[in-house]
C-alpha positions as protocol buffer text, in pm:
chain_id: "A"
residue {
  index: 1
  type: MET
  ca { x: 11234 y: 12735 z: 16119 }
}
residue {
  index: 2
  type: THR
  ca { x: 10891 y: 12583 z: 16063 }
}
residue {
  index: 3
  type: SER
  ca { x: 10640 y: 12724 z: 15818 }
}
residue {
  index: 4
  type: THR
  ca { x: 10338 y: 12923 z: 15936 }
}
residue {
  index: 5
  type: PRO
  ca { x: 10002 y: 12957 z: 15758 }
}
residue {
  index: 6
  type: TYR
  ca { x: 10122 y: 13288 z: 15614 }
}
residue {
  index: 7
  type: VAL
  ca { x: 10496 y: 13239 z: 15561 }
}
residue {
  index: 8
  type: ARG
  ca { x: 10619 y: 12912 z: 15412 }
}
residue {
  index: 9
  type: PHE
  ca { x: 10982 y: 12814 z: 15465 }
}
residue {
  index: 10
  type: SER
  ca { x: 11159 y: 12531 z: 15286 }
}
residue {
  index: 11
  type: ILE
  ca { x: 11511 y: 12425 z: 15188 }
}
residue {
  index: 12
  type: ALA
  ca { x: 11591 y: 12236 z: 14869 }
}
residue {
  index: 13
  type: ASN
  ca { x: 11907 y: 12205 z: 14661 }
}
residue {
  index: 14
  type: GLY
  ca { x: 12095 y: 12464 z: 14864 }
}
residue {
  index: 15
  type: VAL
  ca { x: 11821 y: 12729 z: 14843 }
}
residue {
  index: 16
  type: ALA
  ca { x: 11607 y: 12841 z: 15136 }
}
residue {
  index: 17
  type: THR
  ca { x: 11272 y: 12962 z: 15004 }
}
residue {
  index: 18
  type: ILE
  ca { x: 11064 y: 13212 z: 15202 }
}
residue {
  index: 19
  type: GLU
  ca { x: 10720 y: 13236 z: 15044 }
}
residue {
  index: 20
  type: LEU
  ca { x: 10457 y: 13490 z: 15148 }
}
residue {
  index: 21
  type: ALA
  ca { x: 10129 y: 13304 z: 15147 }
}
residue {
  index: 22
  type: PRO
  ca { x: 9814 y: 13487 z: 15263 }
}
residue {
  index: 23
  type: PRO
  ca { x: 9663 y: 13572 z: 14921 }
}
residue {
  index: 24
  type: GLU
  ca { x: 9328 y: 13668 z: 15076 }
}
residue {
  index: 25
  type: LYS
  ca { x: 9508 y: 13980 z: 15205 }
}
residue {
  index: 26
  type: LYS
  ca { x: 9735 y: 14012 z: 14902 }
}
residue {
  index: 27
  type: ASN
  ca { x: 10031 y: 13901 z: 15117 }
}
residue {
  index: 28
  type: ALA
  ca { x: 10006 y: 14216 z: 15330 }
}
residue {
  index: 29
  type: LEU
  ca { x: 10247 y: 14189 z: 15622 }
}
residue {
  index: 30
  type: THR
  ca { x: 10139 y: 14163 z: 15985 }
}
residue {
  index: 31
  type: LYS
  ca { x: 10377 y: 14178 z: 16282 }
}
residue {
  index: 32
  type: ALA
  ca { x: 10369 y: 13798 z: 16301 }
}
residue {
  index: 33
  type: MET
  ca { x: 10470 y: 13775 z: 15935 }
}
residue {
  index: 34
  type: TYR
  ca { x: 10755 y: 14024 z: 15980 }
}
residue {
  index: 35
  type: ASP
  ca { x: 10881 y: 13812 z: 16269 }
}
residue {
  index: 36
  type: ALA
  ca { x: 10851 y: 13489 z: 16068 }
}
residue {
  index: 37
  type: ILE
  ca { x: 11039 y: 13632 z: 15769 }
}
residue {
  index: 38
  type: ALA
  ca { x: 11314 y: 13764 z: 15997 }
}
residue {
  index: 39
  type: GLU
  ca { x: 11345 y: 13422 z: 16161 }
}
residue {
  index: 40
  type: GLY
  ca { x: 11360 y: 13254 z: 15820 }
}
residue {
  index: 41
  type: VAL
  ca { x: 11637 y: 13485 z: 15699 }
}
residue {
  index: 42
  type: ARG
  ca { x: 11839 y: 13433 z: 16019 }
}
residue {
  index: 43
  type: THR
  ca { x: 11790 y: 13055 z: 16006 }
}
residue {
  index: 44
  type: ALA
  ca { x: 11900 y: 13037 z: 15643 }
}
residue {
  index: 45
  type: GLY
  ca { x: 12197 y: 13262 z: 15712 }
}
residue {
  index: 46
  type: LEU
  ca { x: 12327 y: 13022 z: 15977 }
}
residue {
  index: 47
  type: ASP
  ca { x: 12256 y: 12695 z: 15795 }
}
residue {
  index: 48
  type: PRO
  ca { x: 12573 y: 12564 z: 15622 }
}
residue {
  index: 49
  type: GLN
  ca { x: 12360 y: 12371 z: 15373 }
}
residue {
  index: 50
  type: VAL
  ca { x: 12200 y: 12692 z: 15245 }
}
residue {
  index: 51
  type: ARG
  ca { x: 12392 y: 12878 z: 14976 }
}
residue {
  index: 52
  type: ALA
  ca { x: 12123 y: 13134 z: 14883 }
}
residue {
  index: 53
  type: ILE
  ca { x: 11779 y: 13259 z: 14987 }
}
residue {
  index: 54
  type: LEU
  ca { x: 11478 y: 13299 z: 14757 }
}
residue {
  index: 55
  type: LEU
  ca { x: 11202 y: 13540 z: 14858 }
}
residue {
  index: 56
  type: THR
  ca { x: 10875 y: 13511 z: 14668 }
}
residue {
  index: 57
  type: GLY
  ca { x: 10497 y: 13549 z: 14687 }
}
residue {
  index: 58
  type: GLN
  ca { x: 10188 y: 13408 z: 14521 }
}
residue {
  index: 59
  type: PRO
  ca { x: 10097 y: 13425 z: 14149 }
}
residue {
  index: 60
  type: GLY
  ca { x: 10001 y: 13782 z: 14071 }
}
residue {
  index: 61
  type: ILE
  ca { x: 10083 y: 13906 z: 14422 }
}
residue {
  index: 62
  type: PHE
  ca { x: 10428 y: 13956 z: 14572 }
}
residue {
  index: 63
  type: CYS
  ca { x: 10348 y: 14172 z: 14874 }
}
residue {
  index: 64
  type: ALA
  ca { x: 10083 y: 14442 z: 14924 }
}
residue {
  index: 65
  type: GLY
  ca { x: 10284 y: 14617 z: 15195 }
}
residue {
  index: 66
  type: ASN
  ca { x: 10175 y: 14638 z: 15556 }
}
residue {
  index: 67
  type: ASP
  ca { x: 9845 y: 14500 z: 15682 }
}
residue {
  index: 68
  type: LEU
  ca { x: 9692 y: 14838 z: 15768 }
}
residue {
  index: 69
  type: GLY
  ca { x: 9424 y: 14684 z: 15987 }
}
residue {
  index: 70
  type: ASP
  ca { x: 9690 y: 14511 z: 16195 }
}
residue {
  index: 71
  type: PHE
  ca { x: 9865 y: 14844 z: 16253 }
}
residue {
  index: 72
  type: LEU
  ca { x: 9543 y: 15028 z: 16335 }
}
residue {
  index: 73
  type: GLU
  ca { x: 9422 y: 14769 z: 16586 }
}
residue {
  index: 74
  type: ARG
  ca { x: 9738 y: 14774 z: 16796 }
}
residue {
  index: 75
  type: SER
  ca { x: 9745 y: 14981 z: 17115 }
}
residue {
  index: 76
  type: PRO
  ca { x: 9969 y: 15291 z: 17138 }
}
residue {
  index: 77
  type: VAL
  ca { x: 10218 y: 15086 z: 17343 }
}
residue {
  index: 78
  type: GLU
  ca { x: 10238 y: 14827 z: 17062 }
}
residue {
  index: 79
  type: ARG
  ca { x: 10225 y: 15073 z: 16775 }
}
residue {
  index: 80
  type: ASP
  ca { x: 10595 y: 15094 z: 16695 }
}
residue {
  index: 81
  type: PRO
  ca { x: 10651 y: 14942 z: 16350 }
}
residue {
  index: 82
  type: PRO
  ca { x: 10772 y: 14579 z: 16364 }
}
residue {
  index: 83
  type: LEU
  ca { x: 11048 y: 14672 z: 16122 }
}
residue {
  index: 84
  type: PRO
  ca { x: 11372 y: 14678 z: 16329 }
}
residue {
  index: 85
  type: PRO
  ca { x: 11421 y: 14298 z: 16377 }
}
residue {
  index: 86
  type: PHE
  ca { x: 11312 y: 14236 z: 16018 }
}
residue {
  index: 87
  type: MET
  ca { x: 11546 y: 14502 z: 15881 }
}
residue {
  index: 88
  type: ALA
  ca { x: 11834 y: 14378 z: 16096 }
}
residue {
  index: 89
  type: ALA
  ca { x: 11788 y: 14025 z: 15961 }
}
residue {
  index: 90
  type: MET
  ca { x: 11810 y: 14154 z: 15604 }
}
residue {
  index: 91
  type: PHE
  ca { x: 12100 y: 14392 z: 15675 }
}
residue {
  index: 92
  type: ASP
  ca { x: 12301 y: 14119 z: 15850 }
}
residue {
  index: 93
  type: CYS
  ca { x: 12226 y: 13832 z: 15611 }
}
residue {
  index: 94
  type: PRO
  ca { x: 12562 y: 13703 z: 15483 }
}
residue {
  index: 95
  type: LYS
  ca { x: 12417 y: 13501 z: 15197 }
}
residue {
  index: 96
  type: PRO
  ca { x: 12283 y: 13618 z: 14862 }
}
residue {
  index: 97
  type: VAL
  ca { x: 11911 y: 13691 z: 14855 }
}
residue {
  index: 98
  type: ALA
  ca { x: 11719 y: 13655 z: 14530 }
}
residue {
  index: 99
  type: ALA
  ca { x: 11365 y: 13787 z: 14493 }
}
residue {
  index: 100
  type: ALA
  ca { x: 11099 y: 13667 z: 14250 }
}
residue {
  index: 101
  type: VAL
  ca { x: 10848 y: 13952 z: 14229 }
}
residue {
  index: 102
  type: THR
  ca { x: 10543 y: 13757 z: 14122 }
}
residue {
  index: 103
  type: GLY
  ca { x: 10305 y: 14050 z: 14079 }
}
residue {
  index: 104
  type: LEU
  ca { x: 10176 y: 14344 z: 14281 }
}
residue {
  index: 105
  type: ALA
  ca { x: 10437 y: 14494 z: 14516 }
}
residue {
  index: 106
  type: VAL
  ca { x: 10341 y: 14781 z: 14746 }
}
residue {
  index: 107
  type: GLY
  ca { x: 10536 y: 14973 z: 15010 }
}
residue {
  index: 108
  type: VAL
  ca { x: 10772 y: 14738 z: 15191 }
}
residue {
  index: 109
  type: GLY
  ca { x: 10706 y: 14492 z: 14908 }
}
residue {
  index: 110
  type: VAL
  ca { x: 10914 y: 14731 z: 14699 }
}
residue {
  index: 111
  type: THR
  ca { x: 11161 y: 14865 z: 14954 }
}
residue {
  index: 112
  type: ILE
  ca { x: 11272 y: 14514 z: 15057 }
}
residue {
  index: 113
  type: LEU
  ca { x: 11404 y: 14472 z: 14703 }
}
residue {
  index: 114
  type: LEU
  ca { x: 11669 y: 14734 z: 14780 }
}
residue {
  index: 115
  type: HIS
  ca { x: 11822 y: 14480 z: 15019 }
}
residue {
  index: 116
  type: CYS
  ca { x: 11807 y: 14180 z: 14788 }
}
residue {
  index: 117
  type: ASP
  ca { x: 12104 y: 14097 z: 14568 }
}
residue {
  index: 118
  type: LEU
  ca { x: 11923 y: 13965 z: 14261 }
}
residue {
  index: 119
  type: VAL
  ca { x: 11570 y: 14075 z: 14173 }
}
residue {
  index: 120
  type: TYR
  ca { x: 11359 y: 13918 z: 13898 }
}
residue {
  index: 121
  type: VAL
  ca { x: 11033 y: 14095 z: 13823 }
}
residue {
  index: 122
  type: SER
  ca { x: 10727 y: 13948 z: 13655 }
}
residue {
  index: 123
  type: ASP
  ca { x: 10633 y: 14125 z: 13334 }
}
residue {
  index: 124
  type: GLU
  ca { x: 10288 y: 14168 z: 13491 }
}
residue {
  index: 125
  type: ALA
  ca { x: 10417 y: 14323 z: 13815 }
}
residue {
  index: 126
  type: ARG
  ca { x: 10316 y: 14666 z: 13939 }
}
residue {
  index: 127
  type: LEU
  ca { x: 10533 y: 14839 z: 14199 }
}
residue {
  index: 128
  type: LEU
  ca { x: 10395 y: 15116 z: 14421 }
}
residue {
  index: 129
  type: MET
  ca { x: 10519 y: 15313 z: 14723 }
}
residue {
  index: 130
  type: PRO
  ca { x: 10212 y: 15512 z: 14841 }
}
residue {
  index: 131
  type: PHE
  ca { x: 10359 y: 15615 z: 15176 }
}
residue {
  index: 132
  type: VAL
  ca { x: 10257 y: 15982 z: 15156 }
}
residue {
  index: 133
  type: ALA
  ca { x: 9907 y: 15896 z: 15031 }
}
residue {
  index: 134
  type: LEU
  ca { x: 9865 y: 15695 z: 15354 }
}
residue {
  index: 135
  type: GLY
  ca { x: 9992 y: 15978 z: 15571 }
}
residue {
  index: 136
  type: LEU
  ca { x: 10313 y: 15785 z: 15637 }
}
residue {
  index: 137
  type: VAL
  ca { x: 10679 y: 15809 z: 15532 }
}
residue {
  index: 138
  type: PRO
  ca { x: 10919 y: 15578 z: 15346 }
}
residue {
  index: 139
  type: GLU
  ca { x: 11097 y: 15301 z: 15536 }
}
residue {
  index: 140
  type: PHE
  ca { x: 11376 y: 15042 z: 15513 }
}
residue {
  index: 141
  type: GLY
  ca { x: 11634 y: 15300 z: 15404 }
}
residue {
  index: 142
  type: SER
  ca { x: 11443 y: 15380 z: 15086 }
}
residue {
  index: 143
  type: SER
  ca { x: 11461 y: 15758 z: 15135 }
}
residue {
  index: 144
  type: LEU
  ca { x: 11839 y: 15723 z: 15096 }
}
residue {
  index: 145
  type: LEU
  ca { x: 11869 y: 15436 z: 14849 }
}
residue {
  index: 146
  type: LEU
  ca { x: 11602 y: 15522 z: 14592 }
}
residue {
  index: 147
  type: PRO
  ca { x: 11737 y: 15873 z: 14516 }
}
residue {
  index: 148
  type: ARG
  ca { x: 12084 y: 15719 z: 14480 }
}
residue {
  index: 149
  type: LEU
  ca { x: 11950 y: 15465 z: 14232 }
}
residue {
  index: 150
  type: MET
  ca { x: 11731 y: 15685 z: 14014 }
}
residue {
  index: 151
  type: GLY
  ca { x: 11810 y: 16047 z: 14103 }
}
residue {
  index: 152
  type: HIS
  ca { x: 11614 y: 16281 z: 14327 }
}
residue {
  index: 153
  type: ALA
  ca { x: 11354 y: 16391 z: 14074 }
}
residue {
  index: 154
  type: ARG
  ca { x: 11247 y: 16041 z: 13972 }
}
residue {
  index: 155
  type: ALA
  ca { x: 11257 y: 15919 z: 14332 }
}
residue {
  index: 156
  type: ALA
  ca { x: 11035 y: 16212 z: 14433 }
}
residue {
  index: 157
  type: GLU
  ca { x: 10781 y: 16104 z: 14171 }
}
residue {
  index: 158
  type: LYS
  ca { x: 10771 y: 15756 z: 14325 }
}
residue {
  index: 159
  type: LEU
  ca { x: 10797 y: 15847 z: 14696 }
}
residue {
  index: 160
  type: LEU
  ca { x: 10610 y: 16179 z: 14715 }
}
residue {
  index: 161
  type: LEU
  ca { x: 10346 y: 16128 z: 14446 }
}
residue {
  index: 162
  type: GLY
  ca { x: 10326 y: 15750 z: 14467 }
}
residue {
  index: 163
  type: GLU
  ca { x: 10356 y: 15703 z: 14092 }
}
residue {
  index: 164
  type: PRO
  ca { x: 10389 y: 15335 z: 13997 }
}
residue {
  index: 165
  type: LEU
  ca { x: 10718 y: 15185 z: 13886 }
}
residue {
  index: 166
  type: THR
  ca { x: 10696 y: 14956 z: 13585 }
}
residue {
  index: 167
  type: PRO
  ca { x: 10906 y: 14639 z: 13558 }
}
residue {
  index: 168
  type: ALA
  ca { x: 11109 y: 14800 z: 13279 }
}
residue {
  index: 169
  type: GLU
  ca { x: 11174 y: 15110 z: 13492 }
}
residue {
  index: 170
  type: ALA
  ca { x: 11280 y: 14890 z: 13784 }
}
residue {
  index: 171
  type: VAL
  ca { x: 11545 y: 14728 z: 13565 }
}
residue {
  index: 172
  type: ALA
  ca { x: 11653 y: 15056 z: 13404 }
}
residue {
  index: 173
  type: CYS
  ca { x: 11718 y: 15223 z: 13740 }
}
residue {
  index: 174
  type: GLY
  ca { x: 11896 y: 14921 z: 13890 }
}
residue {
  index: 175
  type: LEU
  ca { x: 11629 y: 14814 z: 14139 }
}
residue {
  index: 176
  type: ALA
  ca { x: 11573 y: 14489 z: 13948 }
}
residue {
  index: 177
  type: THR
  ca { x: 11801 y: 14253 z: 13758 }
}
residue {
  index: 178
  type: ALA
  ca { x: 11565 y: 14148 z: 13479 }
}
residue {
  index: 179
  type: VAL
  ca { x: 11201 y: 14124 z: 13371 }
}
residue {
  index: 180
  type: VAL
  ca { x: 11079 y: 13765 z: 13331 }
}
residue {
  index: 181
  type: PRO
  ca { x: 10746 y: 13631 z: 13199 }
}
residue {
  index: 182
  type: ALA
  ca { x: 10503 y: 13589 z: 13489 }
}
residue {
  index: 183
  type: ALA
  ca { x: 10472 y: 13213 z: 13447 }
}
residue {
  index: 184
  type: GLU
  ca { x: 10850 y: 13170 z: 13466 }
}
residue {
  index: 185
  type: VAL
  ca { x: 10967 y: 13424 z: 13723 }
}
residue {
  index: 186
  type: VAL
  ca { x: 10985 y: 13194 z: 14029 }
}
residue {
  index: 187
  type: ALA
  ca { x: 11152 y: 12909 z: 13841 }
}
residue {
  index: 188
  type: HIS
  ca { x: 11400 y: 13152 z: 13683 }
}
residue {
  index: 189
  type: ALA
  ca { x: 11492 y: 13308 z: 14017 }
}
residue {
  index: 190
  type: ARG
  ca { x: 11530 y: 12963 z: 14171 }
}
residue {
  index: 191
  type: ARG
  ca { x: 11766 y: 12849 z: 13894 }
}
residue {
  index: 192
  type: VAL
  ca { x: 11979 y: 13157 z: 13949 }
}
residue {
  index: 193
  type: ALA
  ca { x: 11985 y: 13100 z: 14326 }
}
residue {
  index: 194
  type: GLU
  ca { x: 12094 y: 12739 z: 14271 }
}
residue {
  index: 195
  type: ARG
  ca { x: 12400 y: 12860 z: 14080 }
}
residue {
  index: 196
  type: PHE
  ca { x: 12554 y: 12958 z: 14415 }
}
residue {
  index: 197
  type: ASN
  ca { x: 12594 y: 12586 z: 14490 }
}
residue {
  index: 198
  type: ALA
  ca { x: 12884 y: 12585 z: 14244 }
}
residue {
  index: 199
  type: LEU
  ca { x: 13055 y: 12895 z: 14389 }
}
residue {
  index: 200
  type: ALA
  ca { x: 13293 y: 12926 z: 14683 }
}
residue {
  index: 201
  type: PRO
  ca { x: 13069 y: 13027 z: 14976 }
}
residue {
  index: 202
  type: GLU
  ca { x: 13328 y: 13239 z: 15157 }
}
residue {
  index: 203
  type: SER
  ca { x: 13409 y: 13425 z: 14837 }
}
residue {
  index: 204
  type: VAL
  ca { x: 13037 y: 13492 z: 14784 }
}
residue {
  index: 205
  type: ARG
  ca { x: 12999 y: 13607 z: 15145 }
}
residue {
  index: 206
  type: GLU
  ca { x: 13296 y: 13844 z: 15133 }
}
residue {
  index: 207
  type: THR
  ca { x: 13200 y: 13987 z: 14795 }
}
residue {
  index: 208
  type: LYS
  ca { x: 12849 y: 14065 z: 14917 }
}
residue {
  index: 209
  type: ARG
  ca { x: 12993 y: 14225 z: 15231 }
}
residue {
  index: 210
  type: LEU
  ca { x: 13231 y: 14440 z: 15026 }
}
residue {
  index: 211
  type: MET
  ca { x: 12951 y: 14553 z: 14795 }
}
residue {
  index: 212
  type: ARG
  ca { x: 12725 y: 14653 z: 15085 }
}
residue {
  index: 213
  type: ALA
  ca { x: 12989 y: 14796 z: 15320 }
}
residue {
  index: 214
  type: PRO
  ca { x: 13032 y: 15151 z: 15180 }
}
residue {
  index: 215
  type: LEU
  ca { x: 12671 y: 15247 z: 15256 }
}
residue {
  index: 216
  type: ALA
  ca { x: 12592 y: 15004 z: 15538 }
}
residue {
  index: 217
  type: ALA
  ca { x: 12620 y: 15250 z: 15828 }
}
residue {
  index: 218
  type: ARG
  ca { x: 12428 y: 15523 z: 15646 }
}
residue {
  index: 219
  type: VAL
  ca { x: 12152 y: 15282 z: 15545 }
}
residue {
  index: 220
  type: ARG
  ca { x: 12108 y: 15164 z: 15904 }
}
residue {
  index: 221
  type: GLU
  ca { x: 12106 y: 15520 z: 16037 }
}
residue {
  index: 222
  type: THR
  ca { x: 11853 y: 15629 z: 15775 }
}
residue {
  index: 223
  type: ALA
  ca { x: 11632 y: 15327 z: 15842 }
}
residue {
  index: 224
  type: GLU
  ca { x: 11635 y: 15399 z: 16216 }
}
residue {
  index: 225
  type: THR
  ca { x: 11535 y: 15760 z: 16154 }
}
residue {
  index: 226
  type: GLU
  ca { x: 11260 y: 15656 z: 15913 }
}
residue {
  index: 227
  type: THR
  ca { x: 11127 y: 15406 z: 16168 }
}
residue {
  index: 228
  type: ARG
  ca { x: 11106 y: 15669 z: 16444 }
}
residue {
  index: 229
  type: ILE
  ca { x: 10917 y: 15907 z: 16217 }
}
residue {
  index: 230
  type: LEU
  ca { x: 10696 y: 15625 z: 16087 }
}
residue {
  index: 231
  type: ALA
  ca { x: 10602 y: 15530 z: 16446 }
}
residue {
  index: 232
  type: ALA
  ca { x: 10499 y: 15890 z: 16513 }
}
residue {
  index: 233
  type: ARG
  ca { x: 10302 y: 15906 z: 16189 }
}
residue {
  index: 234
  type: LEU
  ca { x: 10116 y: 15582 z: 16269 }
}
residue {
  index: 235
  type: GLY
  ca { x: 9984 y: 15746 z: 16585 }
}
residue {
  index: 236
  type: SER
  ca { x: 9888 y: 16071 z: 16413 }
}
residue {
  index: 237
  type: PRO
  ca { x: 9520 y: 16159 z: 16353 }
}
residue {
  index: 238
  type: GLU
  ca { x: 9603 y: 16233 z: 15988 }
}
residue {
  index: 239
  type: ALA
  ca { x: 9740 y: 15888 z: 15914 }
}
residue {
  index: 240
  type: ARG
  ca { x: 9488 y: 15699 z: 16125 }
}
residue {
  index: 241
  type: GLU
  ca { x: 9193 y: 15867 z: 15953 }
}
residue {
  index: 242
  type: THR
  ca { x: 9346 y: 15798 z: 15611 }
}
residue {
  index: 243
  type: ILE
  ca { x: 9396 y: 15432 z: 15697 }
}
residue {
  index: 244
  type: ARG
  ca { x: 9043 y: 15401 z: 15840 }
}
residue {
  index: 245
  type: ALA
  ca { x: 8898 y: 15557 z: 15525 }
}
residue {
  index: 246
  type: ILE
  ca { x: 9080 y: 15301 z: 15311 }
}
residue {
  index: 247
  type: LEU
  ca { x: 8976 y: 15007 z: 15530 }
}
residue {
  index: 248
  type: GLU
  ca { x: 8615 y: 15128 z: 15531 }
}
residue {
  index: 249
  type: LYS
  ca { x: 8634 y: 15182 z: 15154 }
}
residue {
  index: 250
  type: ARG
  ca { x: 8562 y: 15554 z: 15187 }
}
residue {
  index: 251
  type: ARG
  ca { x: 8869 y: 15621 z: 14970 }
}
């Protein structure tokens, strides 16, 4: 895979790095970016030289969720969320995925962490899932996985009310592995990813598969249901007016 202006892809010392790189939009994801990330994950998964994948963003910004303008501008025919190929790439990835959460993480910037194997969060990070505030619904299997991680009541606070999740809370509930100083989080995650160079790749692959297998079918089914409902919500007057108000700074 070649890098794009908004998603940088590189391989060094056994680690494929996928870096979100449009800071002017706080790394908000467009359809083109979803497609590029999915291609990067698939490419790394097939490359025998790659032992692990590192997903990261820019200093202070990991991912601000979906580019709402990109969603709003698409025609009804094109309005289905660009999530299925992206989710499939993450679900099917046989290699360990480490995330360095460099700062703000919103929406899919948080839910993608549920599908990473090692998650290192900057001590300055702020994690938000404001789906309901946007007139939308959770995605990427989060309506199943978050309640399992933190219990229904705490998940409801995050998913229904959109209350932020602190780095310490992310570690306490099992969403993240550790909190790391902001200046060190990418380097730390990279060092951890490089440790897979010394481990038997088939053993790593099978262990990851075994860990994910018990919930794999339910996660896929939930994600498919979420995506259908999300597509309907994106076309609803309620959600479209909410998104317009945010883009026009009326909210």
